[in-house]
C-alpha positions as CSV (number, residue, x, y, z in Angstrom):
1,M,173.9,47.7,52.8
2,T,173.4,46.8,56.6
3,S,170.2,45.4,57.9
4,E,169.6,48.5,60.0
5,K,169.7,50.7,56.9
6,T,167.4,48.2,55.0
7,D,164.9,48.3,57.8
8,R,164.9,52.1,57.9
9,L,164.4,52.4,54.1
10,E,161.5,49.8,54.3
11,A,159.9,51.7,57.1
12,L,160.3,55.0,55.3
13,I,158.8,53.5,52.0
14,A,155.9,52.0,54.0
15,H,155.3,55.4,55.6
16,Q,155.3,57.1,52.2
17,E,153.0,54.6,50.6
18,R,150.5,55.1,53.5
19,Q,150.8,58.9,53.0
20,I,150.1,58.6,49.3
21,Q,147.1,56.3,50.0
22,D,145.7,58.9,52.5
23,L,146.1,61.7,50.1
24,S,144.4,59.7,47.3
25,D,141.5,58.8,49.6
26,M,141.2,62.5,50.6
27,L,141.3,63.6,46.9
28,N,138.5,61.1,46.0
29,L,136.4,62.4,48.9
30,H,136.9,66.0,47.8
31,R,136.0,65.1,44.2
32,K,132.7,63.7,45.4
33,E,132.0,66.8,47.4
34,I,132.8,69.0,44.5
35,D,130.5,67.0,42.2
36,A,127.7,67.2,44.7
37,L,128.2,70.9,45.2
38,K,128.2,71.4,41.3
39,I,124.8,69.6,41.1
40,R,123.4,71.9,43.9
41,L,124.8,75.0,42.3
42,D,123.2,74.0,38.8
43,R,119.8,73.5,40.6
44,T,120.1,76.8,42.4
45,Q,121.1,78.6,39.1
46,K,118.1,77.1,37.3
47,K,115.8,78.1,40.1
48,L,117.1,81.7,40.0
49,V,116.5,81.8,36.2
50,E,113.0,80.5,36.7
51,L,112.3,83.1,39.5
52,M,113.9,85.9,37.4
53,D,111.9,84.8,34.2
54,A,108.5,84.5,36.1
55,P,106.0,87.2,35.2
56,A,105.7,90.0,37.8
57,G,102.3,88.8,38.9
58,A,103.2,85.1,39.0
59,G,99.8,84.2,37.7
60,E,96.3,84.8,38.9
61,G,95.5,83.9,42.4
62,Q,99.2,83.0,43.3
63,E,101.1,84.9,46.0
64,L,104.8,85.6,45.5
65,T,107.2,84.3,48.1
66,V,109.5,86.8,49.9
67,A,112.4,85.7,47.8
68,E,110.4,86.1,44.5
69,Q,109.4,89.6,45.7
70,A,112.9,90.5,46.4
71,L,114.1,89.3,43.1
72,R,111.3,91.2,41.2
73,D,111.7,94.4,43.4
74,K,115.5,94.5,43.5
75,P,117.1,98.0,43.9
76,P,118.2,99.9,40.8
77,H,121.9,99.7,41.6
78,Y,121.7,95.8,40.8
């Protein structure tokens, strides 16, 4: 092989290695974001379950929030 071909192949390999590393970094970042979103989703689901399971009056002397009232009084088509 000539020196010019060798140089082109080395440049191509270096470029591909950099692309692979960039993709790996992006994949790791997305994995972290997905994990964080899963945690937030779990918290939200638990909160919704708590709100749906709360008694209609929510205890003596306690006012319901707008979100709690909306959950309690949802339309019949839900």
